[in-house]
N, C-alpha and C positions, 0 to 999 in steps of 0.2 A: 439443515438445522445452522449450519455457519452462515449459509448464503443469506438466509431470512433474517438472521442477526445481522450480518452487514447492513442490510438493505434498511432494516430499520433503524440502525445507528446513524446511516446516512441520512435517511430521511428526518430524524432528530436534528441533525446538523441545518438541515435545509429550514426547518422552523425555528431554528435559534435556540433551542432547547439542550445543546450541547455543543461545546466548541468542537472544532474540526479535527485539532490536535488530540484532544482526549478520545475522541472516537475512534482514531487511527489507532493510538497508542490500545486501546481494549482491545482493538480488533485484529492487531498482531500478537497480543497478548493471549487473549482467551478463545479467539477464532481458530487457531491453530494448536495441533500437537504432534511434537512439542512447540511451546508458545515460540514464537520469534524474537529475536534481540529487539530490545526497544530501539535500538541504534539504526534500525533498519526503517525508523519511521521518516526521515529526511529523504532516505531513497525512494521510498513509498509515496511521499509527496510530489517529489519531483517526475516520478513515472505518471501519477495522476495528471500533472501539469500537461506533460507531453501526450498524453493519451486524447487529452480534451482539445489539443492543438493539433489532433491528428497524426501525431510524429512518433508511432509506436517503434520505430529504427533509432530512437534517439539512445546514445548511449549513456548511462547514469551511472556515477561512481559508486562504489560499495563503501560502507564506514570502514574506516582504519581498523584491520584485522581479522576485515570479513573477506570473503571470496565467494563467487558464484561460480559453481562447476570449474575452478581453478583459475578465475578471472578476477580483476579488481573493478569491472564494471559488468553491467547487465544493461540489456536493452529494455526501453519502457515496456514492449509487449511482455517479455521475460518477468519483467517485475509484476505486472498485472496479472499474469498467469500464476506465476509461483505464489503471491501474496494475495490473491483473491480481491483482487481492489476494483472489480466491474463496478460494485455498488457505489462506490465513491466516483465515479466517471460520470455515470448518468445524471 
């Protein structure tokens, strides 16, 4: 269900019906349980850019106060996988 919703939101962005930032915030809040913090939106955006540039090993900083597996950065691949960002890359 979450993947379908993410694809629908990404397609709505592509058609100009929804702004990309709003779609991403919606995805983080409503397509995850528990919801992911809104502060991760910038990390998600950076991961999407890195993935589109075929640089999944790029280290992306975590927002202040958040860690990923005890680290202050995560790779773009880890971000795409853990935040289910595939639909926003295609």
